[in-house]
C-alpha positions as CSV (number, residue, x, y, z in Angstrom):
1,X,0.0,-0.2,-0.2
2,X,2.0,3.6,-1.2
3,X,2.3,5.9,2.0
4,X,-0.7,8.7,1.5
5,X,1.5,11.0,4.7
6,X,-1.1,10.9,6.8
7,X,-0.1,8.7,9.2
8,X,-1.3,10.1,12.7
9,X,2.2,8.5,14.7
10,X,4.5,10.4,12.0
11,X,5.5,13.7,12.8
12,X,4.1,16.1,9.8
13,X,6.6,18.2,7.8
14,X,7.6,21.5,7.4
15,X,4.6,23.1,5.7
16,X,5.7,25.3,2.3
17,X,4.8,28.9,4.6
18,X,6.2,28.4,7.8
19,X,5.3,30.1,11.1
20,X,7.5,33.6,10.7
21,X,8.4,34.8,14.5
22,X,7.1,37.7,16.2
23,X,9.7,40.1,14.4
24,X,9.1,39.2,11.3
25,X,5.5,40.1,10.9
26,X,6.5,44.3,12.4
27,X,6.7,46.4,10.0
28,X,11.0,48.0,11.5
29,X,10.0,50.6,13.5
30,X,12.0,53.3,11.3
31,X,9.7,52.7,8.7
32,X,7.0,53.3,11.4
33,X,8.3,56.5,11.9
34,X,9.4,57.9,8.9
35,X,6.1,56.5,7.6
36,X,4.1,58.7,10.1
37,X,5.5,61.5,9.8
38,X,5.4,61.6,6.0
39,X,1.3,61.3,6.3
40,X,1.8,63.9,9.3
41,X,3.9,66.5,6.8
42,X,1.6,65.9,3.8
43,X,-1.9,66.3,6.3
44,X,0.0,69.7,7.3
45,X,1.3,70.5,3.3
46,X,-2.6,69.8,2.0
47,X,-3.8,72.5,4.7
48,X,-1.4,74.9,4.0
49,X,-2.8,74.8,0.4
50,X,-6.3,74.3,1.1
51,X,-6.3,77.8,3.5
52,X,-4.1,79.4,0.4
53,X,-7.0,78.6,-2.1
54,X,-9.5,79.3,0.7
55,X,-8.0,83.0,1.9
56,X,-6.8,83.8,-2.2
57,X,-11.2,82.5,-3.3
58,X,-12.0,85.5,-1.3
59,X,-10.8,88.4,-2.8
């Protein structure tokens, strides 16, 4: 009888997608800080442009 690899007594082989450690699931800290800074700076710049166009449209 050919083996099907479903014998419950044999340990399972490593799967094609092994579990990643918790460190591999997280983004690097520097990347998170840079992303946050870019988001804040981008919103501030967009707010400044909005203010410029709002004030410029009043004249």
